[in-house]
LUMMI-690184 format. One record per residue: residue number from 1; residue in one letter; x, y, z of N, C-alpha, C, O in turn. Coordinates in nm, 2 decimals. Layout:
% LUMMI-690184
(NUM "A" (X Y Z) (X Y Z) (X Y Z) (X Y Z))
...
% end
This chain:
% LUMMI-690184
(1 "M" (0.05 -0.14 -0.05) (0.01 0.02 -0.03) (0.11 0.10 -0.02) (0.15 0.15 -0.12))
(2 "E" (0.18 0.14 0.12) (0.29 0.24 0.10) (0.39 0.27 -0.05) (0.47 0.37 -0.08))
(3 "E" (0.35 0.17 -0.10) (0.44 0.16 -0.24) (0.34 0.22 -0.36) (0.39 0.27 -0.46))
(4 "L" (0.24 0.21 -0.36) (0.12 0.24 -0.38) (0.12 0.42 -0.40) (0.11 0.48 -0.51))
(5 "L" (0.13 0.45 -0.31) (0.13 0.59 -0.21) (0.22 0.66 -0.28) (0.21 0.78 -0.29))
(6 "E" (0.29 0.61 -0.31) (0.49 0.62 -0.28) (0.48 0.67 -0.45) (0.56 0.77 -0.49))
(7 "L" (0.40 0.61 -0.54) (0.38 0.61 -0.65) (0.33 0.70 -0.69) (0.39 0.79 -0.74))
(8 "V" (0.19 0.68 -0.67) (0.11 0.79 -0.68) (0.17 0.92 -0.64) (0.15 1.01 -0.72))
(9 "M" (0.24 0.97 -0.55) (0.24 1.14 -0.47) (0.41 1.11 -0.59) (0.43 1.20 -0.67))
(10 "S" (0.47 1.05 -0.58) (0.58 1.10 -0.69) (0.55 1.13 -0.86) (0.64 1.20 -0.91))
(11 "N" (0.50 1.11 -0.90) (0.43 1.07 -1.04) (0.32 1.19 -1.09) (0.21 1.14 -1.11))
(12 "K" (0.32 1.28 -1.10) (0.26 1.44 -1.13) (0.14 1.37 -1.20) (0.03 1.40 -1.17))
(13 "L" (0.17 1.24 -1.30) (-0.02 1.18 -1.39) (-0.06 1.15 -1.31) (-0.16 1.20 -1.27))
(14 "Y" (-0.01 1.08 -1.24) (-0.08 0.96 -1.14) (-0.13 1.05 -1.05) (-0.25 1.04 -1.04))
(15 "L" (-0.08 1.14 -0.97) (-0.14 1.22 -0.89) (-0.25 1.36 -0.96) (-0.31 1.45 -0.90))
(16 "S" (-0.24 1.33 -1.14) (-0.33 1.45 -1.10) (-0.47 1.33 -1.17) (-0.59 1.36 -1.20))
(17 "I" (-0.44 1.27 -1.18) (-0.55 1.15 -1.27) (-0.65 1.11 -1.12) (-0.77 1.11 -1.13))
(18 "A" (-0.54 1.07 -0.95) (-0.62 1.09 -0.82) (-0.69 1.15 -0.82) (-0.81 1.12 -0.82))
(19 "V" (-0.64 1.27 -0.83) (-0.68 1.42 -0.77) (-0.83 1.42 -0.90) (-0.94 1.38 -0.85))
(20 "I" (-0.83 1.45 -1.00) (-0.94 1.41 -1.11) (-1.09 1.27 -0.98) (-1.19 1.28 -0.92))
(21 "L" (-1.02 1.20 -1.02) (-1.11 1.08 -0.94) (-1.16 1.14 -0.86) (-1.27 1.18 -0.88))
(22 "G" (-1.09 1.15 -0.72) (-1.13 1.26 -0.68) (-1.29 1.34 -0.63) (-1.40 1.33 -0.57))
(23 "L" (-1.22 1.39 -0.71) (-1.30 1.53 -0.76) (-1.49 1.42 -0.84) (-1.61 1.43 -0.82))
(24 "F" (-1.43 1.37 -0.90) (-1.54 1.31 -0.99) (-1.64 1.24 -0.86) (-1.76 1.27 -0.84))
(25 "F" (-1.54 1.11 -0.77) (-1.65 1.10 -0.72) (-1.70 1.10 -0.61) (-1.77 1.01 -0.57))
(26 "I" (-1.64 1.28 -0.51) (-1.68 1.43 -0.43) (-1.80 1.43 -0.49) (-1.89 1.37 -0.43))
(27 "I" (-1.83 1.49 -0.62) (-1.92 1.56 -0.71) (-2.01 1.45 -0.74) (-2.12 1.50 -0.79))
(28 "A" (-2.01 1.31 -0.73) (-2.09 1.19 -0.74) (-2.21 1.24 -0.65) (-2.32 1.27 -0.70))
(29 "L" (-2.16 1.25 -0.48) (-2.17 1.21 -0.39) (-2.28 1.30 -0.34) (-2.39 1.26 -0.30))
(30 "I" (-2.21 1.45 -0.35) (-2.23 1.53 -0.35) (-2.44 1.53 -0.48) (-2.53 1.61 -0.48))
(31 "K" (-2.43 1.47 -0.51) (-2.55 1.51 -0.65) (-2.64 1.41 -0.60) (-2.76 1.44 -0.58))
(32 "K" (-2.59 1.27 -0.57) (-2.71 1.23 -0.50) (-2.78 1.24 -0.38) (-2.88 1.18 -0.34))
(33 "V" (-2.67 1.38 -0.31) (-2.77 1.37 -0.13) (-2.86 1.50 -0.15) (-2.94 1.53 -0.06))
(34 "V" (-2.85 1.58 -0.28) (-2.89 1.65 -0.36) (-3.02 1.60 -0.41) (-3.13 1.63 -0.36))
(35 "K" (-3.02 1.49 -0.54) (-3.17 1.45 -0.52) (-3.21 1.36 -0.40) (-3.33 1.35 -0.37))
(36 "M" (-3.14 1.32 -0.36) (-3.23 1.24 -0.25) (-3.35 1.37 -0.16) (-3.47 1.35 -0.13))
(37 "I" (-3.29 1.48 -0.14) (-3.32 1.57 -0.02) (-3.42 1.62 -0.07) (-3.51 1.65 0.01))
(38 "L" (-3.43 1.64 -0.27) (-3.53 1.67 -0.37) (-3.62 1.62 -0.35) (-3.72 1.68 -0.37))
(39 "L" (-3.61 1.46 -0.30) (-3.74 1.41 -0.35) (-3.79 1.41 -0.23) (-3.91 1.44 -0.22))
(40 "L" (-3.69 1.38 -0.09) (-3.79 1.42 0.05) (-3.84 1.55 0.02) (-3.95 1.56 0.07))
(41 "L" (-3.81 1.62 -0.02) (-3.94 1.77 -0.06) (-4.02 1.77 -0.10) (-4.11 1.83 -0.05))
(42 "I" (-4.06 1.67 -0.24) (-4.11 1.68 -0.30) (-4.20 1.56 -0.20) (-4.32 1.58 -0.18))
(43 "V" (-4.15 1.46 -0.16) (-4.30 1.41 -0.10) (-4.34 1.42 0.03) (-4.40 1.33 0.09))
(44 "I" (-4.30 1.57 0.08) (-4.35 1.63 0.18) (-4.42 1.70 0.14) (-4.54 1.69 0.19))
(45 "A" (-4.40 1.80 0.04) (-4.52 1.87 -0.04) (-4.58 1.79 -0.01) (-4.58 1.77 0.11))
(46 "I" (-4.66 1.68 -0.12) (-4.70 1.58 -0.18) (-4.84 1.57 -0.05) (-4.96 1.61 -0.05))
(47 "F" (-4.73 1.47 0.08) (-4.79 1.49 0.21) (-4.93 1.57 0.24) (-5.05 1.55 0.25))
(48 "F" (-4.80 1.72 0.24) (-4.89 1.84 0.30) (-5.02 1.80 0.19) (-5.12 1.74 0.24))
(49 "G" (-5.02 1.83 0.09) (-5.09 1.86 -0.03) (-5.21 1.80 0.05) (-5.28 1.87 0.13))
(50 "Y" (-5.22 1.64 0.02) (-5.31 1.57 0.09) (-5.39 1.59 0.18) (-5.51 1.55 0.19))
(51 "L" (-5.30 1.65 0.28) (-5.36 1.73 0.36) (-5.46 1.77 0.36) (-5.56 1.73 0.41))
(52 "Y" (-5.42 1.87 0.28) (-5.48 2.02 0.26) (-5.60 1.99 0.21) (-5.71 2.03 0.27))
(53 "Y" (-5.59 1.87 0.05) (-5.75 1.92 0.02) (-5.82 1.79 0.12) (-5.92 1.74 0.07))
(54 "N" (-5.78 1.74 0.23) (-5.86 1.59 0.27) (-5.95 1.69 0.41) (-6.07 1.66 0.45))
(55 "G" (-5.86 1.83 0.47) (-5.87 1.92 0.50) (-5.90 1.88 0.62) (-6.01 1.89 0.67))
(56 "Q" (-5.77 1.79 0.70) (-5.68 1.75 0.85) (-5.72 1.89 0.85) (-5.76 1.99 0.78))
(57 "N" (-5.63 1.84 1.02) (-5.55 1.97 1.09) (-5.37 1.97 1.07) (-5.28 1.89 1.09))
(58 "L" (-5.36 2.12 1.03) (-5.25 2.08 1.00) (-5.15 2.10 1.10) (-5.05 2.04 1.09))
(59 "S" (-5.18 2.18 1.21) (-5.15 2.23 1.35) (-5.02 2.05 1.43) (-4.91 2.04 1.48))
(60 "S" (-5.12 1.96 1.39) (-5.01 1.81 1.45) (-4.86 1.85 1.36) (-4.75 1.87 1.41))
(61 "T" (-4.90 1.87 1.20) (-4.82 1.82 1.11) (-4.69 1.96 1.13) (-4.59 1.97 1.05))
(62 "D" (-4.71 2.05 1.21) (-4.67 2.12 1.24) (-4.54 2.13 1.31) (-4.44 2.19 1.28))
(63 "K" (-4.59 2.05 1.44) (-4.48 1.94 1.59) (-4.40 1.86 1.48) (-4.28 1.84 1.51))
(64 "I" (-4.44 1.81 1.37) (-4.36 1.73 1.35) (-4.26 1.80 1.20) (-4.16 1.75 1.17))
(65 "M" (-4.32 1.90 1.15) (-4.20 1.99 1.07) (-4.10 2.03 1.16) (-3.99 2.00 1.12))
(66 "N" (-4.10 2.10 1.28) (-4.05 2.10 1.39) (-3.94 2.06 1.44) (-3.83 2.10 1.46))
(67 "S" (-4.02 1.96 1.44) (-3.88 1.83 1.52) (-3.79 1.77 1.37) (-3.68 1.71 1.37))
(68 "I" (-3.87 1.81 1.27) (-3.74 1.77 1.13) (-3.65 1.85 1.15) (-3.53 1.81 1.17))
(69 "S" (-3.70 1.99 1.15) (-3.60 2.10 1.14) (-3.47 2.08 1.25) (-3.35 2.06 1.21))
(70 "E" (-3.50 2.08 1.34) (-3.41 2.07 1.48) (-3.28 1.93 1.46) (-3.17 1.91 1.50))
(71 "T" (-3.39 1.85 1.36) (-3.27 1.76 1.39) (-3.17 1.80 1.32) (-3.06 1.81 1.37))
(72 "A" (-3.25 1.84 1.12) (-3.21 1.88 1.05) (-3.07 1.94 1.05) (-2.97 1.91 0.99))
(73 "S" (-3.10 2.05 1.16) (-2.97 2.17 1.25) (-2.88 2.12 1.37) (-2.83 2.18 1.46))
(74 "E" (-2.89 1.98 1.32) (-2.81 1.91 1.42) (-2.76 1.80 1.33) (-2.64 1.78 1.35))
(75 "L" (-2.80 1.74 1.26) (-2.70 1.65 1.19) (-2.64 1.76 1.04) (-2.59 1.71 0.94))
(76 "K" (-2.66 1.88 1.07) (-2.59 2.00 1.00) (-2.45 2.00 1.07) (-2.34 1.97 1.02))
(77 "E" (-2.48 2.05 1.25) (-2.36 2.07 1.30) (-2.31 1.99 1.29) (-2.20 2.01 1.23))
(78 "K" (-2.33 1.83 1.33) (-2.27 1.77 1.30) (-2.16 1.71 1.19) (-2.04 1.68 1.21))
(79 "G" (-2.23 1.71 1.05) (-2.14 1.72 0.96) (-2.03 1.82 0.94) (-1.92 1.80 0.90))
(80 "K" (-2.11 1.94 0.96) (-1.97 2.04 1.00) (-1.87 2.03 1.10) (-1.77 2.09 1.10))
(81 "D" (-1.90 1.96 1.16) (-1.80 1.92 1.31) (-1.71 1.84 1.23) (-1.59 1.87 1.23))
(82 "L" (-1.75 1.69 1.15) (-1.70 1.55 1.12) (-1.57 1.64 1.00) (-1.45 1.64 1.01))
(83 "I" (-1.68 1.73 0.88) (-1.61 1.76 0.81) (-1.46 1.90 0.84) (-1.37 1.93 0.76))
(84 "K" (-1.51 1.96 0.99) (-1.38 2.00 1.01) (-1.24 1.89 1.08) (-1.12 1.91 1.08))
(85 "D" (-1.33 1.75 1.15) (-1.21 1.74 1.20) (-1.14 1.65 1.11) (-1.03 1.62 1.15))
(86 "V" (-1.19 1.60 1.00) (-1.14 1.54 0.87) (-1.05 1.62 0.84) (-0.93 1.57 0.84))
(87 "T" (-1.06 1.78 0.80) (-1.02 1.85 0.71) (-0.89 1.91 0.83) (-0.83 2.01 0.77))
(88 "E" (-0.82 1.88 0.97) (-0.78 1.90 1.06) (-0.65 1.81 0.96) (-0.54 1.79 1.01))
% end
């Protein structure tokens, strides 16, 4: 493993290929996360539309949305901390 790392680090062509592949991987990962978030938002919008159409009380859904937003905020902070730890 160390020999492979030494080979990649010593040759500029291999290093540039590794960096480009790494960037493609990161971009693909970000695209998948964005697609999952958009899908989740669409499902939530359809759910609220269904509740509104049927005339059901939306006050209970406000509690659910507040809970989801709090959880999302916590996950966002943990993600920032994780990224900070990885980059250090």
